[in-house]
PADREN-234886 format. One record per atom (N, C-alpha, C): residue number from 1; chain; x, y, z; atom name. Coordinates in steps of 0.05 Angstrom, whole numbers. Layout:
SITE:NUM:A:X:Y:Z:CA
...
END
This chain:
SITE:1:A:4502:2141:2939:N
SITE:1:A:4475:2132:2931:CA
SITE:1:A:4478:2108:2912:C
SITE:2:A:4464:2087:2917:N
SITE:2:A:4466:2064:2899:CA
SITE:2:A:4440:2061:2884:C
SITE:3:A:4442:2049:2860:N
SITE:3:A:4419:2045:2843:CA
SITE:3:A:4413:2015:2842:C
SITE:4:A:4387:2009:2842:N
SITE:4:A:4380:1981:2839:CA
SITE:4:A:4383:1973:2811:C
SITE:5:A:4383:1947:2806:N
SITE:5:A:4386:1935:2779:CA
SITE:5:A:4364:1946:2761:C
SITE:6:A:4340:1948:2771:N
SITE:6:A:4317:1957:2755:CA
SITE:6:A:4320:1986:2747:C
SITE:7:A:4331:2003:2765:N
SITE:7:A:4337:2031:2758:CA
SITE:7:A:4357:2033:2735:C
SITE:8:A:4378:2017:2737:N
SITE:8:A:4398:2017:2716:CA
SITE:8:A:4387:2008:2689:C
SITE:9:A:4370:1987:2690:N
SITE:9:A:4357:1977:2665:CA
SITE:9:A:4339:1999:2653:C
SITE:10:A:4323:2012:2669:N
SITE:10:A:4305:2033:2659:CA
SITE:10:A:4322:2055:2646:C
SITE:11:A:4344:2063:2659:N
SITE:11:A:4361:2084:2649:CA
SITE:11:A:4372:2076:2622:C
SITE:12:A:4381:2052:2619:N
SITE:12:A:4392:2042:2594:CA
SITE:12:A:4370:2042:2572:C
SITE:13:A:4346:2033:2579:N
SITE:13:A:4325:2032:2559:CA
SITE:13:A:4318:2060:2549:C
SITE:14:A:4318:2080:2566:N
SITE:14:A:4312:2107:2559:CA
SITE:14:A:4333:2117:2539:C
SITE:15:A:4358:2112:2545:N
SITE:15:A:4380:2121:2528:CA
SITE:15:A:4378:2108:2501:C
SITE:16:A:4372:2082:2500:N
SITE:16:A:4369:2068:2474:CA
SITE:16:A:4347:2080:2458:C
SITE:17:A:4324:2085:2471:N
SITE:17:A:4301:2096:2457:CA
SITE:17:A:4308:2124:2446:C
SITE:18:A:4322:2140:2461:N
SITE:18:A:4329:2167:2453:CA
SITE:18:A:4348:2165:2429:C
SITE:19:A:4368:2147:2430:N
SITE:19:A:4386:2144:2408:CA
SITE:19:A:4372:2134:2383:C
SITE:20:A:4354:2115:2387:N
SITE:20:A:4338:2105:2365:CA
SITE:20:A:4321:2126:2352:C
SITE:21:A:4309:2143:2368:N
SITE:21:A:4292:2165:2357:CA
SITE:21:A:4310:2184:2342:C
SITE:22:A:4332:2191:2352:N
SITE:22:A:4351:2209:2339:CA
SITE:22:A:4360:2197:2312:C
SITE:23:A:4367:2172:2313:N
SITE:23:A:4376:2158:2288:CA
SITE:23:A:4353:2157:2267:C
SITE:24:A:4329:2153:2276:N
SITE:24:A:4306:2152:2257:CA
SITE:24:A:4300:2179:2246:C
SITE:25:A:4304:2200:2262:N
SITE:25:A:4300:2228:2252:CA
SITE:25:A:4321:2235:2231:C
SITE:26:A:4345:2227:2236:N
SITE:26:A:4366:2232:2216:CA
SITE:26:A:4360:2218:2190:C
SITE:27:A:4351:2193:2192:N
SITE:27:A:4343:2178:2168:CA
SITE:27:A:4320:2191:2153:C
SITE:28:A:4300:2200:2169:N
SITE:28:A:4277:2214:2156:CA
SITE:28:A:4286:2240:2142:C
SITE:29:A:4303:2255:2156:N
SITE:29:A:4313:2279:2143:CA
SITE:29:A:4328:2273:2117:C
SITE:30:A:4345:2253:2118:N
SITE:30:A:4359:2245:2093:CA
SITE:30:A:4339:2237:2071:C
SITE:31:A:4318:2222:2079:N
SITE:31:A:4298:2214:2059:CA
SITE:31:A:4283:2237:2047:C
SITE:32:A:4275:2256:2064:N
SITE:32:A:4260:2279:2054:CA
SITE:32:A:4277:2297:2036:C
SITE:33:A:4303:2301:2044:N
SITE:33:A:4321:2316:2026:CA
SITE:33:A:4324:2302:2000:C
SITE:34:A:4327:2276:2000:N
SITE:34:A:4329:2260:1976:CA
SITE:34:A:4305:2264:1958:C
SITE:35:A:4281:2264:1970:N
SITE:35:A:4256:2268:1955:CA
SITE:35:A:4256:2296:1942:C
SITE:36:A:4265:2316:1957:N
SITE:36:A:4265:2344:1947:CA
SITE:36:A:4284:2345:1923:C
SITE:37:A:4307:2333:1925:N
SITE:37:A:4327:2335:1903:CA
SITE:37:A:4316:2321:1879:C
SITE:38:A:4302:2298:1882:N
SITE:38:A:4290:2284:1860:CA
SITE:38:A:4269:2301:1846:C
SITE:39:A:4255:2317:1861:N
SITE:39:A:4234:2334:1850:CA
SITE:39:A:4246:2359:1837:C
SITE:40:A:4267:2370:1850:N
SITE:40:A:4278:2396:1842:CA
SITE:40:A:4298:2394:1819:C
SITE:41:A:4315:2374:1819:N
SITE:41:A:4338:2373:1800:CA
SITE:41:A:4332:2354:1777:C
SITE:42:A:4336:2363:1753:N
SITE:42:A:4332:2346:1729:CA
SITE:42:A:4358:2341:1714:C
SITE:43:A:4379:2356:1721:N
SITE:43:A:4405:2352:1707:CA
SITE:43:A:4427:2350:1728:C
SITE:44:A:4448:2336:1720:N
SITE:44:A:4472:2333:1738:CA
SITE:44:A:4484:2360:1742:C
SITE:45:A:4490:2366:1767:N
SITE:45:A:4502:2392:1775:CA
SITE:45:A:4530:2395:1764:C
SITE:46:A:4544:2373:1758:N
SITE:46:A:4571:2375:1748:CA
SITE:46:A:4574:2375:1718:C
SITE:47:A:4561:2355:1705:N
SITE:47:A:4565:2353:1676:CA
SITE:47:A:4541:2362:1660:C
SITE:48:A:4518:2367:1673:N
SITE:48:A:4494:2377:1659:CA
SITE:48:A:4477:2355:1646:C
SITE:49:A:4486:2330:1648:N
SITE:49:A:4471:2308:1635:CA
SITE:49:A:4443:2306:1648:C
SITE:50:A:4423:2300:1631:N
SITE:50:A:4396:2297:1640:CA
SITE:50:A:4394:2272:1658:C
SITE:51:A:4382:2276:1681:N
SITE:51:A:4380:2255:1701:CA
SITE:51:A:4353:2242:1699:C
SITE:52:A:4353:2216:1698:N
SITE:52:A:4328:2201:1697:CA
SITE:52:A:4326:2185:1723:C
SITE:53:A:4326:2159:1721:N
SITE:53:A:4324:2142:1744:CA
SITE:53:A:4351:2139:1759:C
SITE:54:A:4372:2148:1747:N
SITE:54:A:4399:2144:1759:CA
SITE:54:A:4409:2168:1775:C
SITE:55:A:4391:2186:1783:N
SITE:55:A:4398:2209:1799:CA
SITE:55:A:4409:2201:1826:C
SITE:56:A:4431:2212:1834:N
SITE:56:A:4442:2209:1861:CA
SITE:56:A:4443:2236:1874:C
SITE:57:A:4440:2235:1901:N
SITE:57:A:4441:2260:1916:CA
SITE:57:A:4471:2264:1924:C
SITE:58:A:4481:2287:1915:N
SITE:58:A:4509:2294:1920:CA
SITE:58:A:4511:2317:1939:C
SITE:59:A:4528:2315:1959:N
SITE:59:A:4533:2336:1978:CA
SITE:59:A:4559:2350:1971:C
SITE:60:A:4558:2377:1968:N
SITE:60:A:4583:2391:1962:CA
SITE:60:A:4602:2388:1986:C
SITE:61:A:4592:2394:2010:N
SITE:61:A:4607:2388:2034:CA
SITE:61:A:4595:2362:2046:C
SITE:62:A:4612:2344:2052:N
SITE:62:A:4604:2317:2060:CA
SITE:62:A:4583:2316:2083:C
SITE:63:A:4568:2294:2083:N
SITE:63:A:4546:2289:2101:CA
SITE:63:A:4555:2289:2131:C
SITE:64:A:4580:2284:2135:N
SITE:64:A:4589:2282:2163:CA
SITE:64:A:4588:2309:2177:C
SITE:65:A:4586:2331:2161:N
SITE:65:A:4583:2357:2172:CA
SITE:65:A:4553:2363:2176:C
SITE:66:A:4543:2356:2199:N
SITE:66:A:4514:2359:2204:CA
SITE:66:A:4504:2387:2201:C
SITE:67:A:4521:2407:2205:N
SITE:67:A:4512:2435:2202:CA
SITE:67:A:4504:2441:2174:C
SITE:68:A:4513:2425:2154:N
SITE:68:A:4506:2430:2126:CA
SITE:68:A:4492:2406:2113:C
SITE:69:A:4490:2384:2127:N
SITE:69:A:4479:2359:2116:CA
SITE:69:A:4452:2363:2102:C
SITE:70:A:4434:2378:2114:N
SITE:70:A:4407:2381:2104:CA
SITE:70:A:4402:2409:2092:C
SITE:71:A:4423:2425:2089:N
SITE:71:A:4421:2451:2076:CA
SITE:71:A:4418:2446:2046:C
SITE:72:A:4395:2453:2035:N
SITE:72:A:4389:2446:2007:CA
SITE:72:A:4407:2460:1987:C
SITE:73:A:4422:2480:1996:N
SITE:73:A:4442:2493:1978:CA
SITE:73:A:4466:2475:1976:C
SITE:74:A:4470:2457:1995:N
SITE:74:A:4493:2439:1996:CA
SITE:74:A:4488:2413:1982:C
SITE:75:A:4464:2409:1972:N
SITE:75:A:4456:2384:1960:CA
SITE:75:A:4446:2388:1932:C
SITE:76:A:4455:2371:1913:N
SITE:76:A:4445:2373:1886:CA
SITE:76:A:4444:2346:1873:C
SITE:77:A:4428:2344:1852:N
SITE:77:A:4427:2319:1837:CA
SITE:77:A:4452:2315:1821:C
SITE:78:A:4461:2290:1819:N
SITE:78:A:4485:2284:1805:CA
SITE:78:A:4483:2257:1791:C
SITE:79:A:4496:2254:1769:N
SITE:79:A:4497:2227:1756:CA
SITE:79:A:4517:2211:1772:C
SITE:80:A:4514:2184:1771:N
SITE:80:A:4532:2167:1787:CA
SITE:80:A:4562:2172:1782:C
SITE:81:A:4569:2177:1757:N
SITE:81:A:4598:2181:1751:CA
SITE:81:A:4608:2206:1764:C
SITE:82:A:4594:2228:1761:N
SITE:82:A:4603:2254:1773:CA
SITE:82:A:4603:2252:1803:C
SITE:83:A:4583:2239:1815:N
SITE:83:A:4582:2237:1844:CA
SITE:83:A:4606:2221:1854:C
SITE:84:A:4614:2201:1840:N
SITE:84:A:4638:2185:1847:CA
SITE:84:A:4663:2202:1845:C
SITE:85:A:4665:2218:1824:N
SITE:85:A:4689:2233:1819:CA
SITE:85:A:4691:2259:1834:C
SITE:86:A:4669:2268:1846:N
SITE:86:A:4667:2294:1860:CA
SITE:86:A:4690:2297:1880:C
SITE:87:A:4697:2277:1894:N
SITE:87:A:4718:2280:1915:CA
SITE:87:A:4746:2283:1902:C
SITE:88:A:4749:2274:1878:N
SITE:88:A:4775:2275:1865:CA
SITE:88:A:4778:2299:1847:C
SITE:89:A:4756:2309:1837:N
SITE:89:A:4757:2333:1820:CA
SITE:89:A:4733:2351:1827:C
SITE:90:A:4738:2370:1845:N
SITE:90:A:4717:2387:1855:CA
SITE:90:A:4709:2410:1837:C
SITE:91:A:4725:2415:1816:N
SITE:91:A:4721:2439:1799:CA
SITE:91:A:4693:2440:1787:C
SITE:92:A:4682:2419:1775:N
SITE:92:A:4656:2421:1763:CA
SITE:92:A:4634:2428:1783:C
SITE:93:A:4635:2415:1806:N
SITE:93:A:4614:2421:1827:CA
SITE:93:A:4618:2449:1838:C
SITE:94:A:4643:2457:1842:N
SITE:94:A:4649:2484:1852:CA
SITE:94:A:4639:2505:1832:C
SITE:95:A:4643:2500:1807:N
SITE:95:A:4633:2518:1786:CA
SITE:95:A:4603:2521:1787:C
SITE:96:A:4589:2498:1791:N
SITE:96:A:4560:2498:1794:CA
SITE:96:A:4552:2514:1818:C
SITE:97:A:4565:2510:1841:N
SITE:97:A:4559:2524:1865:CA
SITE:97:A:4561:2555:1862:C
SITE:98:A:4583:2563:1849:N
SITE:98:A:4587:2592:1845:CA
SITE:98:A:4566:2603:1826:C
SITE:99:A:4561:2589:1804:N
SITE:99:A:4541:2598:1785:CA
SITE:99:A:4513:2599:1798:C
SITE:100:A:4507:2580:1814:N
SITE:100:A:4480:2578:1826:CA
SITE:100:A:4476:2597:1850:C
SITE:101:A:4497:2600:1867:N
SITE:101:A:4494:2615:1892:CA
SITE:101:A:4513:2638:1896:C
SITE:102:A:4533:2641:1878:N
SITE:102:A:4553:2662:1881:CA
SITE:102:A:4576:2652:1898:C
SITE:103:A:4599:2666:1895:N
SITE:103:A:4623:2658:1910:CA
SITE:103:A:4620:2659:1940:C
SITE:104:A:4602:2676:1949:N
SITE:104:A:4598:2679:1978:CA
SITE:104:A:4591:2653:1992:C
SITE:105:A:4577:2635:1976:N
SITE:105:A:4568:2610:1988:CA
SITE:105:A:4592:2593:1998:C
SITE:106:A:4614:2594:1983:N
SITE:106:A:4638:2579:1991:CA
SITE:106:A:4649:2589:2017:C
SITE:107:A:4650:2615:2021:N
SITE:107:A:4659:2627:2046:CA
SITE:107:A:4640:2620:2069:C
SITE:108:A:4614:2622:2063:N
SITE:108:A:4594:2616:2083:CA
SITE:108:A:4596:2587:2092:C
SITE:109:A:4598:2569:2073:N
SITE:109:A:4600:2541:2080:CA
SITE:109:A:4626:2535:2095:C
SITE:110:A:4647:2548:2088:N
SITE:110:A:4673:2545:2103:CA
SITE:110:A:4669:2552:2132:C
SITE:111:A:4655:2574:2137:N
SITE:111:A:4650:2583:2165:CA
SITE:111:A:4631:2563:2179:C
SITE:112:A:4611:2555:2166:N
SITE:112:A:4591:2537:2178:CA
SITE:112:A:4604:2510:2184:C
SITE:113:A:4622:2501:2167:N
SITE:113:A:4636:2476:2171:CA
SITE:113:A:4652:2475:2197:C
SITE:114:A:4662:2498:2205:N
SITE:114:A:4678:2501:2229:CA
SITE:114:A:4661:2496:2255:C
SITE:115:A:4635:2499:2252:N
SITE:115:A:4617:2495:2275:CA
SITE:115:A:4613:2465:2277:C
SITE:116:A:4619:2454:2299:N
SITE:116:A:4615:2425:2303:CA
SITE:116:A:4587:2422:2316:C
SITE:117:A:4567:2422:2298:N
SITE:117:A:4539:2422:2307:CA
SITE:117:A:4530:2394:2313:C
SITE:118:A:4518:2391:2336:N
SITE:118:A:4504:2366:2343:CA
SITE:118:A:4476:2374:2350:C
SITE:119:A:4457:2367:2333:N
SITE:119:A:4429:2375:2337:CA
SITE:119:A:4416:2358:2359:C
SITE:120:A:4400:2370:2375:N
SITE:120:A:4385:2356:2395:CA
SITE:120:A:4361:2342:2380:C
SITE:121:A:4348:2324:2393:N
SITE:121:A:4325:2311:2381:CA
SITE:121:A:4303:2331:2374:C
SITE:122:A:4299:2350:2391:N
SITE:122:A:4278:2370:2386:CA
SITE:122:A:4286:2388:2362:C
SITE:123:A:4312:2394:2359:N
SITE:123:A:4321:2410:2337:CA
SITE:123:A:4318:2394:2311:C
SITE:124:A:4324:2368:2312:N
SITE:124:A:4320:2351:2288:CA
SITE:124:A:4291:2350:2280:C
SITE:125:A:4273:2348:2300:N
SITE:125:A:4244:2347:2294:CA
SITE:125:A:4235:2373:2281:C
SITE:126:A:4245:2395:2291:N
SITE:126:A:4238:2422:2280:CA
SITE:126:A:4249:2424:2251:C
SITE:127:A:4273:2416:2247:N
SITE:127:A:4285:2416:2220:CA
SITE:127:A:4270:2399:2201:C
SITE:128:A:4262:2375:2210:N
SITE:128:A:4246:2357:2193:CA
SITE:128:A:4220:2370:2185:C
SITE:129:A:4207:2384:2204:N
SITE:129:A:4181:2397:2198:CA
SITE:129:A:4186:2419:2177:C
SITE:130:A:4207:2435:2180:N
SITE:130:A:4213:2456:2161:CA
SITE:130:A:4218:2445:2133:C
SITE:131:A:4233:2424:2132:N
SITE:131:A:4240:2412:2106:CA
SITE:131:A:4216:2398:2093:C
SITE:132:A:4199:2386:2109:N
SITE:132:A:4175:2374:2099:CA
SITE:132:A:4156:2396:2087:C
SITE:133:A:4157:2420:2098:N
SITE:133:A:4141:2442:2087:CA
SITE:133:A:4152:2449:2059:C
SITE:134:A:4178:2448:2056:N
SITE:134:A:4190:2455:2030:CA
SITE:134:A:4183:2434:2009:C
SITE:135:A:4180:2409:2016:N
SITE:135:A:4173:2389:1997:CA
SITE:135:A:4144:2393:1987:C
SITE:136:A:4127:2403:2004:N
SITE:136:A:4099:2408:1997:CA
SITE:136:A:4098:2430:1975:C
SITE:137:A:4116:2450:1978:N
SITE:137:A:4117:2471:1959:CA
SITE:137:A:4125:2462:1931:C
SITE:138:A:4142:2441:1930:N
SITE:138:A:4152:2431:1904:CA
SITE:138:A:4132:2413:1890:C
SITE:139:A:4114:2401:1905:N
SITE:139:A:4095:2382:1893:CA
SITE:139:A:4072:2396:1878:C
END
C-alpha cells in the first residue's frame, strides 16, 4: 500500500501537534507545581533559611524521573545555594525528607524510580486537573 504525499504530510502534522500538546502539558504541570511550592513553602528545605523572592523549586529525585516529577512530596522550596549543592551533598535534603515524611518515603521513591513511566497525553491532562485542584485548596 502506498501513501500519497498529502497523506504523509497530514500524518506528520498530527504527530507534531500531539508532541506539542504533550510538551505544553508538561510545561503547564511544571508551572502549577512551581506555584504550589511558592504558596506552600516559606523556608528552605535544607538550611531552613526564610525564602522570599529567591525561592527555587528543588526536586529530591530529579525531574527526569517523570514518575516523581510532579509528586508534591518530591518537591520543596529551596534557596539557590542549597538547590545548587543538593546534588553534591544530599544529607540536608534527605534529613528534611525523613523528618517530613518518614524513612518509608525513601524506600517508596526508590521503588517508584524503577518504573520508567511515560504518561500519555490524557494521563497528563488528568494529572494537571488533579494538581490544579490542589492549588485551589492552598489559595
